[in-house]
C-alpha positions as a LaTeX table, in Angstrom:
\begin{tabular}{lrrr}
\hline
Residue & $x$ (\AA) & $y$ (\AA) & $z$ (\AA) \\
\hline
Met1 & 4.45 & $-5.93$ & 1.49 \\
Asp2 & 1.49 & $-6.98$ & 3.65 \\
Val3 & 1.49 & $-5.91$ & 7.31 \\
Ile4 & $-1.03$ & $-6.61$ & 10.08 \\
Val5 & $-1.22$ & $-4.13$ & 12.95 \\
Gly6 & $-2.87$ & $-4.55$ & 16.33 \\
Phe7 & $-2.60$ & $-8.32$ & 16.66 \\
Pro8 & $-3.30$ & $-9.39$ & 20.26 \\
Gly9 & $-0.21$ & $-9.03$ & 22.42 \\
Glu10 & 1.35 & $-6.37$ & 20.18 \\
Lys11 & 2.97 & $-3.89$ & 22.56 \\
Gln12 & 3.92 & $-0.34$ & 21.64 \\
Glu13 & 7.56 & $-1.39$ & 21.61 \\
Asn14 & 6.75 & $-4.15$ & 19.10 \\
Phe15 & 4.95 & $-1.70$ & 16.84 \\
Asn16 & 7.81 & 0.82 & 17.10 \\
Glu17 & 10.33 & $-1.87$ & 16.08 \\
Thr18 & 8.12 & $-2.88$ & 13.16 \\
Phe19 & 7.75 & 0.73 & 12.06 \\
Glu20 & 11.50 & 1.33 & 12.17 \\
Phe21 & 12.18 & $-1.94$ & 10.34 \\
Leu22 & 9.70 & $-1.08$ & 7.57 \\
Gln23 & 11.02 & 2.46 & 7.36 \\
Asp24 & 14.50 & 1.13 & 6.67 \\
Leu25 & 13.40 & $-1.38$ & 4.02 \\
Asp26 & 13.88 & $-0.52$ & 0.36 \\
Ile27 & 10.23 & $-1.07$ & $-0.59$ \\
Ser28 & 7.73 & 1.14 & $-2.36$ \\
Tyr29 & 4.40 & 0.08 & $-0.87$ \\
Leu30 & 2.81 & $-1.34$ & 2.27 \\
His31 & $-0.55$ & $-3.09$ & 2.23 \\
Val32 & $-1.67$ & $-2.47$ & 5.81 \\
Phe33 & $-4.36$ & $-4.51$ & 7.53 \\
Thr34 & $-5.85$ & $-3.83$ & 10.95 \\
Tyr35 & $-6.33$ & $-6.98$ & 13.01 \\
Ser36 & $-9.96$ & $-7.79$ & 13.67 \\
Glu37 & $-11.38$ & $-10.55$ & 15.81 \\
Arg38 & $-12.74$ & $-13.66$ & 14.12 \\
Asn39 & $-14.88$ & $-16.22$ & 15.93 \\
Asp40 & $-13.38$ & $-19.62$ & 16.64 \\
Thr41 & $-9.75$ & $-18.53$ & 16.19 \\
Lys42 & $-6.87$ & $-19.09$ & 18.58 \\
Ala43 & $-6.03$ & $-15.38$ & 18.42 \\
Leu44 & $-9.07$ & $-14.70$ & 20.63 \\
Glu45 & $-7.21$ & $-16.41$ & 23.47 \\
Ile46 & $-4.14$ & $-14.14$ & 23.24 \\
Lys47 & $-3.90$ & $-11.29$ & 25.71 \\
Pro48 & $-3.68$ & $-8.37$ & 26.04 \\
Val49 & $-6.09$ & $-7.20$ & 23.38 \\
Val50 & $-4.95$ & $-4.07$ & 21.55 \\
Pro51 & $-7.71$ & $-1.42$ & 21.78 \\
Val52 & $-9.45$ & $-0.69$ & 18.46 \\
Gln53 & $-8.45$ & 2.98 & 18.56 \\
Val54 & $-4.77$ & 2.03 & 18.98 \\
Arg55 & $-5.05$ & $-0.43$ & 16.08 \\
Gln56 & $-6.51$ & 2.32 & 13.89 \\
Glu57 & $-3.78$ & 4.80 & 14.88 \\
Arg58 & $-1.07$ & 2.26 & 14.05 \\
Asn59 & $-2.74$ & 1.51 & 10.73 \\
Lys60 & $-2.77$ & 5.21 & 9.87 \\
Leu61 & 0.93 & 5.58 & 10.74 \\
Leu62 & 1.89 & 2.71 & 8.46 \\
Arg63 & $-0.36$ & 3.89 & 5.63 \\
Asn64 & 1.31 & 7.31 & 5.86 \\
Leu65 & 4.71 & 5.62 & 5.76 \\
Ser66 & 3.57 & 3.75 & 2.65 \\
Ile67 & 2.59 & 7.03 & 0.97 \\
Val68 & 6.02 & 8.50 & 1.69 \\
Lys69 & 7.74 & 5.37 & 0.37 \\
Met70 & 5.72 & 5.47 & $-2.86$ \\
Gln71 & 6.46 & 9.18 & $-3.33$ \\
Asn72 & 10.18 & 8.49 & $-2.91$ \\
Phe73 & 9.98 & 5.55 & $-5.32$ \\
Lys74 & 8.26 & 7.71 & $-7.94$ \\
Lys75 & 10.95 & 10.40 & $-7.54$ \\
Gln76 & 13.66 & 7.78 & $-8.16$ \\
His77 & 12.05 & 7.00 & $-11.52$ \\
Ala78 & 11.18 & 10.55 & $-12.60$ \\
Gly79 & 12.33 & 11.27 & $-16.14$ \\
Gln80 & 12.26 & 7.61 & $-17.17$ \\
Thr81 & 10.00 & 6.14 & $-19.82$ \\
Arg82 & 8.21 & 3.00 & $-18.64$ \\
Arg83 & 5.70 & 0.65 & $-20.20$ \\
Val84 & 2.18 & 0.98 & $-18.82$ \\
Leu85 & $-0.63$ & $-1.54$ & $-19.16$ \\
Phe86 & $-3.88$ & 0.43 & $-19.17$ \\
Glu87 & $-7.16$ & $-1.15$ & $-18.13$ \\
Gln88 & $-10.79$ & $-0.40$ & $-18.85$ \\
Pro89 & $-11.88$ & 3.26 & $-18.71$ \\
Ser90 & $-13.80$ & 4.29 & $-15.61$ \\
Lys91 & $-17.18$ & 5.98 & $-15.65$ \\
Asn92 & $-15.59$ & 9.37 & $-14.95$ \\
Gly93 & $-13.68$ & 9.44 & $-18.24$ \\
Thr94 & $-10.30$ & 8.37 & $-16.90$ \\
Met95 & $-8.34$ & 5.14 & $-17.03$ \\
Glu96 & $-5.65$ & 3.64 & $-14.86$ \\
Gly97 & $-2.72$ & 1.45 & $-15.53$ \\
Phe98 & 0.51 & 0.35 & $-13.91$ \\
Thr99 & 4.05 & 0.66 & $-15.09$ \\
Asp100 & 6.21 & $-2.43$ & $-15.24$ \\
Asn101 & 7.46 & $-1.51$ & $-11.75$ \\
Tyr102 & 3.94 & $-0.92$ & $-10.36$ \\
Ile103 & 3.63 & 2.86 & $-10.41$ \\
Arg104 & $-0.04$ & 3.73 & $-10.88$ \\
Ile105 & $-0.79$ & 6.03 & $-13.81$ \\
Thr106 & $-4.13$ & 7.82 & $-14.24$ \\
Thr107 & $-4.97$ & 9.60 & $-17.48$ \\
Ala108 & $-7.87$ & 10.60 & $-19.70$ \\
Ala109 & $-9.54$ & 7.53 & $-21.18$ \\
Arg110 & $-8.51$ & 6.46 & $-24.67$ \\
Lys111 & $-10.23$ & 3.44 & $-26.18$ \\
Glu112 & $-7.17$ & 2.50 & $-28.22$ \\
Trp113 & $-5.12$ & 2.07 & $-25.03$ \\
Val114 & $-7.42$ & $-0.50$ & $-23.36$ \\
Asn115 & $-5.37$ & $-3.63$ & $-22.55$ \\
Gln116 & $-2.38$ & $-2.20$ & $-24.41$ \\
Leu117 & 1.19 & $-1.50$ & $-23.35$ \\
Val118 & 1.95 & 2.18 & $-23.81$ \\
Asp119 & 5.30 & 3.94 & $-23.36$ \\
Trp120 & 4.85 & 6.58 & $-20.64$ \\
Ala121 & 7.24 & 9.33 & $-19.55$ \\
Leu122 & 7.31 & 9.60 & $-15.77$ \\
\hline
\end{tabular}
């Protein structure tokens, strides 16, 4: 789920409500963006402006919430075997892939697994 924090006019109460709402949702990941000003946009006319430091703090809180949600999601699937699509090996000798339910897997690179579906015990 994509979330923007620090949009002009966002009060602390608004952020708190958003945080609680997201905390209660049955989701595994948040893609958090910090609002930043763009020239020639209507958002520049909205007041009050949320200070940059406050935007960054709110971003950090939601990213931490996302980490907790992903950890809980992974625990729910522990012990299962899932299919993983591995991608190209990285320069450091590892490769990453995602399960069919989007859990990231990192392992030692194996050429035979590139662009292949591999059964993986979580």
